[in-house]
C-alpha positions as CSV (number, residue, x, y, z in Angstrom):
1,Q,143.6,101.5,116.1
2,P,141.4,101.5,119.1
3,L,137.8,102.5,118.8
4,T,137.0,105.8,121.1
5,Y,134.3,107.7,121.9
6,N,133.4,110.6,124.7
7,Q,130.2,111.3,126.6
8,G,128.7,113.1,123.6
9,D,128.4,109.9,121.5
10,L,126.7,108.1,124.6
11,M,123.8,111.0,124.7
12,D,122.9,110.6,120.7
13,V,122.7,106.9,120.8
14,E,120.0,107.1,123.9
15,V,118.8,109.9,122.0
16,L,118.5,107.6,118.4
17,S,116.9,104.5,121.0
18,F,114.5,106.9,122.3
19,Q,113.3,108.2,118.6
20,S,113.1,104.4,117.7
21,S,111.1,103.2,120.1
22,H,109.1,106.3,119.5
23,I,108.6,105.5,116.1
24,E,107.8,102.1,116.8
25,A,105.1,103.0,119.3
26,Q,103.1,105.1,116.7
27,E,103.6,102.1,114.1
28,E,102.2,99.9,116.5
29,E,99.0,102.1,117.1
30,S,98.7,103.1,113.7
31,Q,99.1,99.3,112.6
32,N,96.2,98.4,115.4
33,D,94.0,101.3,113.5
34,V,94.3,100.1,109.8
35,S,91.5,98.5,108.2
36,P,91.5,95.6,106.5
37,N,90.6,96.9,103.1
38,F,94.1,99.7,103.7
39,Y,95.0,98.7,100.0
40,H,91.2,99.0,98.3
41,E,90.8,102.4,100.9
42,N,94.5,103.6,100.4
43,I,96.9,102.1,97.8
44,A,94.7,102.0,95.1
45,P,93.0,105.0,94.8
46,L,96.4,106.8,95.3
47,R,97.7,104.8,92.2
48,D,94.8,105.3,90.0
49,Y,95.0,109.1,90.8
50,I,98.9,109.0,90.2
51,S,98.3,107.0,87.0
52,S,95.1,109.1,85.6
53,H,97.3,112.2,85.9
54,P,100.9,111.5,84.6
55,N,102.0,115.1,84.2
56,P,100.6,116.4,87.4
57,D,100.7,120.0,88.0
58,S,101.3,121.9,91.5
59,D,97.4,121.3,92.8
60,M,97.8,117.7,92.0
61,V,101.2,117.0,93.8
62,E,99.4,119.6,96.7
63,A,96.7,117.3,97.0
64,V,98.4,113.7,97.4
65,K,101.0,115.9,100.3
66,K,97.5,116.7,102.0
67,F,96.3,113.2,102.0
68,L,99.8,112.3,103.6
69,S,100.1,115.0,106.2
70,L,96.6,113.7,107.2
71,C,98.1,110.3,107.5
72,I,100.9,111.3,109.3
73,N,98.3,114.0,111.8
74,E,96.0,110.6,112.7
75,K,99.3,109.1,113.7
76,R,99.8,106.4,111.0
77,I,103.5,107.5,110.3
78,S,103.7,103.8,109.3
79,D,100.9,104.7,106.5
80,A,102.5,107.3,105.3
81,V,105.5,105.5,104.7
82,I,103.8,102.7,102.7
83,L,101.9,105.2,100.4
84,L,105.8,107.3,100.0
85,R,107.2,103.7,99.1
86,T,104.2,102.8,96.6
87,I,104.7,106.0,94.8
88,K,108.3,105.8,94.4
89,N,107.9,102.2,93.2
90,M,105.0,103.0,90.7
91,H,106.1,102.2,86.9
92,D,104.2,104.5,85.0
93,G,104.2,106.6,88.4
94,W,105.4,110.7,88.6
95,D,109.1,111.0,88.5
96,N,111.5,111.4,91.3
97,K,111.8,115.2,91.6
98,V,107.7,114.7,92.2
99,Y,108.9,112.0,94.9
100,S,111.4,114.0,96.5
101,Q,108.9,116.7,96.9
102,L,106.4,114.3,98.6
103,R,108.9,112.4,100.6
104,E,110.5,115.9,101.8
105,S,107.0,117.1,102.8
106,A,106.5,114.2,104.6
107,L,109.3,114.2,106.1
108,Y,108.9,117.5,107.6
109,K,105.4,117.0,108.6
110,I,106.5,113.7,110.6
111,Y,109.6,115.9,112.3
112,S,107.1,118.8,112.8
113,T,104.6,116.1,114.3
114,T,106.3,113.4,116.6
115,G,110.0,115.0,116.8
116,S,111.4,112.1,115.2
117,Q,113.8,111.5,111.5
118,L,113.2,109.0,109.3
119,D,116.0,106.8,107.3
120,M,116.6,109.5,104.6
121,R,118.0,107.2,102.2
122,W,114.8,105.2,100.8
């Protein structure tokens, strides 16, 4: 069966291409601002905070949401993604329900701040 498309499909590709290049430009800007001590200044304290609060209450979860939101407001999109992946991959971290709340909050903030959407599969 031949592959068919319409003009709307081409517009979707153009929009996705624009969004992709927009996100890449933001990530490049973010990487230029990253401290050489990113792990010690961001990841290690976050991991310690999560590990020391294995059963977080809503205030603890909200504190991490605010931290991710701050990164996004500072145009540190790639940093926010790295932090989310760190949270997701922690063996002694919070459960998937809490991670999903953090991810959804960050994805909404990225979209409302930049107009861009990230891959929802991760």
